[in-house]
N, C-alpha and C positions, 0 to 999 in steps of 0.2 A: 480603509479598509476596504479588499480586493473584494470583487463580485463572486459568486458562485458560480459556474460554468459546469458543463455535462462532461465527465470523467467517465473512464472503463477502467478497472481494477480488473487483472488478469493473474491467478494461481498459479505456481507449476509446483510439482514433488511436492515435499511435505505441505508446507500452507494450503495447495488446491484438497487434501486430502482432510485437513482441518477446515477448511472453508465449508465442503463438503457441494463446491462447486465450482465451475473451469473463469469463471471471469463476475463482474459485480457493476452493475449502469449506476451511478451517486453522481450528485451536487456535489463541488466544494471550490470553494477557492485556492488551497491551499497543498501540499502533500500532505502535513500534520493533519488537517481538517480532513480528506481522502483517508487517512488510516483510521481514525475515530471512527467517523461511519462502517468502515469496514469491522472493526471492531464491536462498534454496537449490533451490526446486523449477522455476525460470527462470531460469534463469544467465543468458541474455542481458538481464534485466534487473538485470544486477550494477551497473548504474552506479547504481539508485536510493536508498541512503544514499550521502553524501557522506563523505571520509576524516573533519571534522570529527565524524560519525558523524549526521548531520542529513538533512533527505529532501534530495535530491541536487536545486538550482534550476531545469532544466528539466525539473523534473515538480510539479505539483498532486496532491494528496490529500484530498478532501475526506468526511465523514464523514456519511452516508446521502444525501448532495445536499443536506445542508440549511445546511453549513461547511464553511472548509477547514480543517486543523490544519496546522499543522509542527511544534508540539511530541511526540515520540517517544515520549513518558513515557506521553502518554493513555493514560487507562485504555480500555479494550474492553468493552461489556457482551452478552450472548445476541443474538443475531441481527444484530448494526450490520454494517450496508455501507461498506468502506471504497472509495470510487473513485480510482485511478490513471490521473490524465490529460497528457498533455504540454501544456507551460508555454508551448512553438513555440508561435510562431502556426501553423493549420492542423491541428495537432493534435491 
């Protein structure tokens, strides 16, 4: 099992409004762990992970602003930044 590292989750558009903050610092080993921590801390983002255990279709997730990720098992490195955006137009 991978070791949890310090990462930052940034929120943009509708996710920022729902989170009530611009970013959240947390410890996580994978993208999925980070998203579960976000949901725990920001309950209004409870729909971030869909029933099938994947990122919900109305959200986009970018790793360090360089590439989009959909695999929740993606390991994280210390200092990574996950950007949560709305996939809906205008979000």
